[in-house]
Structures are given as C-alpha cells and as structure tokens.
C-alpha positions as a LaTeX table, in Angstrom:
\begin{tabular}{lrrr}
\hline
Residue & $x$ (\AA) & $y$ (\AA) & $z$ (\AA) \\
\hline
Met1 & 0.00 & 0.00 & 0.00 \\
Tyr2 & 1.25 & 3.44 & $-0.76$ \\
Val3 & 0.00 & 6.95 & $-1.22$ \\
Arg4 & 0.88 & 8.50 & $-4.57$ \\
Val5 & 1.13 & 12.28 & $-4.66$ \\
Asn6 & 1.49 & 14.10 & $-7.98$ \\
Ala7 & 0.15 & 17.20 & $-9.69$ \\
Gly8 & $-1.72$ & 18.31 & $-6.58$ \\
Thr9 & $-3.57$ & 15.03 & $-6.02$ \\
Ala10 & $-3.08$ & 12.21 & $-3.53$ \\
Ser11 & $-4.49$ & 8.70 & $-3.80$ \\
Val12 & $-4.11$ & 5.34 & $-2.07$ \\
Glu13 & $-2.65$ & 2.69 & $-4.40$ \\
Asp14 & $-1.85$ & $-1.05$ & $-4.27$ \\
Val15 & $-4.04$ & $-1.57$ & $-1.19$ \\
Arg16 & $-3.51$ & $-5.33$ & $-1.07$ \\
Asn17 & 0.23 & $-4.94$ & $-0.48$ \\
Leu18 & 0.41 & $-4.36$ & 3.26 \\
Arg19 & 4.17 & $-4.86$ & 3.52 \\
Gln20 & 5.39 & $-1.64$ & 1.88 \\
Leu21 & 3.60 & 1.37 & 3.32 \\
His22 & 5.11 & 4.57 & 1.94 \\
Val23 & 4.31 & 7.89 & 0.29 \\
Glu24 & 5.55 & 8.38 & $-3.25$ \\
Leu25 & 6.11 & 11.93 & $-4.47$ \\
Ala26 & 6.18 & 12.02 & $-8.26$ \\
Gly27 & 7.54 & 15.25 & $-9.71$ \\
Ile28 & 6.15 & 17.44 & $-6.94$ \\
Asp29 & 7.87 & 19.55 & $-4.29$ \\
Asp30 & 7.32 & 19.07 & $-0.57$ \\
Arg31 & 5.07 & 22.11 & $-0.13$ \\
Ala32 & 2.71 & 21.04 & $-2.91$ \\
Ala33 & 2.81 & 17.44 & $-1.65$ \\
Ala34 & 1.88 & 18.54 & 1.87 \\
Glu35 & $-1.06$ & 20.52 & 0.49 \\
Ala36 & $-2.23$ & 17.55 & $-1.61$ \\
Leu37 & $-2.02$ & 15.11 & 1.32 \\
Ala38 & $-3.93$ & 17.45 & 3.59 \\
Gly39 & $-6.46$ & 18.33 & 0.91 \\
Ala40 & $-7.22$ & 14.65 & 0.29 \\
Gly41 & $-7.64$ & 14.08 & 4.02 \\
Leu42 & $-4.82$ & 11.51 & 4.00 \\
Gly43 & $-2.29$ & 13.10 & 6.33 \\
Glu44 & 0.67 & 15.42 & 6.77 \\
Leu45 & 4.19 & 15.52 & 5.36 \\
Asp46 & 6.99 & 15.68 & 7.94 \\
Gly47 & 10.39 & 15.76 & 6.22 \\
Asp48 & 11.39 & 12.25 & 5.14 \\
His49 & 8.22 & 10.81 & 6.66 \\
Ala50 & 4.50 & 11.35 & 6.42 \\
Trp51 & 1.88 & 10.86 & 9.10 \\
Leu52 & $-1.09$ & 9.19 & 7.42 \\
Arg53 & $-4.61$ & 9.01 & 8.80 \\
Ile54 & $-5.32$ & 5.37 & 9.64 \\
Ala55 & $-9.06$ & 5.77 & 9.03 \\
Ala56 & $-8.45$ & 7.18 & 5.54 \\
Leu57 & $-6.17$ & 4.28 & 4.64 \\
Arg58 & $-8.61$ & 1.73 & 6.09 \\
Ala59 & $-11.43$ & 3.21 & 4.00 \\
Ala60 & $-9.50$ & 2.42 & 0.81 \\
Gly61 & $-9.89$ & $-1.35$ & 1.28 \\
Glu62 & $-12.65$ & $-3.91$ & 1.43 \\
Asp63 & $-14.21$ & $-5.51$ & 4.51 \\
Ala64 & $-12.37$ & $-8.84$ & 4.10 \\
Trp65 & $-9.04$ & $-7.01$ & 3.89 \\
Arg66 & $-9.49$ & $-4.91$ & 7.04 \\
Ala67 & $-8.33$ & $-7.61$ & 9.49 \\
Glu68 & $-5.00$ & $-7.76$ & 7.64 \\
Phe69 & $-4.81$ & $-3.97$ & 7.58 \\
Asp70 & $-5.45$ & $-3.82$ & 11.32 \\
Ala71 & $-2.67$ & $-6.37$ & 11.87 \\
Met72 & $-0.30$ & $-4.12$ & 9.89 \\
Ile73 & $-1.25$ & $-1.16$ & 12.09 \\
Glu74 & $-0.71$ & $-3.22$ & 15.25 \\
Tyr75 & 2.74 & $-4.19$ & 14.00 \\
Ala76 & 3.50 & $-0.53$ & 13.30 \\
Arg77 & 2.32 & 0.30 & 16.83 \\
Thr78 & 4.89 & $-2.13$ & 18.31 \\
Lys79 & 7.61 & $-0.25$ & 16.42 \\
Gly80 & 6.47 & 3.17 & 17.65 \\
Trp81 & 5.19 & 4.20 & 14.23 \\
Val82 & 1.64 & 4.98 & 15.37 \\
Asp83 & 0.72 & 8.31 & 16.94 \\
Gly84 & $-2.92$ & 8.29 & 17.99 \\
Glu85 & $-4.93$ & 7.97 & 14.79 \\
Arg86 & $-1.94$ & 8.30 & 12.44 \\
Val87 & 0.73 & 5.94 & 11.15 \\
Arg88 & 4.19 & 7.01 & 10.02 \\
Ala89 & 5.32 & 6.14 & 6.50 \\
His90 & 8.57 & 6.94 & 4.75 \\
Val91 & 8.62 & 9.25 & 1.76 \\
Val92 & 10.01 & 8.17 & $-1.60$ \\
Arg93 & 10.83 & 11.00 & $-3.99$ \\
Ala94 & 10.61 & 9.83 & $-7.60$ \\
\hline
\end{tabular}
C-alpha cells in the first residue's frame, strides 16, 4: 500500500500490499505534496516521513481485507510508528 502524490492530487494505491507502506512523491515539491495530502484528508508531510490518517487508509480497502490492515497497524504500533490515529510512513521521492 502506498499513497501517490502528484500534480496536486493524492491517492491510495496497491491496497492489497500491506508490507510496503510509503508515500511516493512524483515530480512534486514538498510544499505542494503537503497541500495535496492534507487536501485529500490523508495526512501530513513531515520531512522524510509522512503521518497518514489510519481511518483514511482503512477506507481504501474492502471488509475482508481490514483484518490484515489492522494487523499491519498493530505491527507498526509495536515499532512506535503509530501516533494516535496516524501511522508514520517513509517518503520516496521519484
């Protein structure tokens, strides 16, 4: 699962892959990426990481998939990557 940010839009992609959570910036600067993430209700950019809204990510999948998603979030919690209702993801600049 990753969030793709380009040309002022942000979308959740590859939702079935729960082993590679990241944010991909494609040809967009950090300021515009931060605005796109916030505007889509997905989260905030914080340097080399993004804080993504767990509820927004969960809404991108189907009911049968949510148990696996929740397990991914629990794993992230054990690593200290969850802050309240947000999960930390690294940023990839393409």
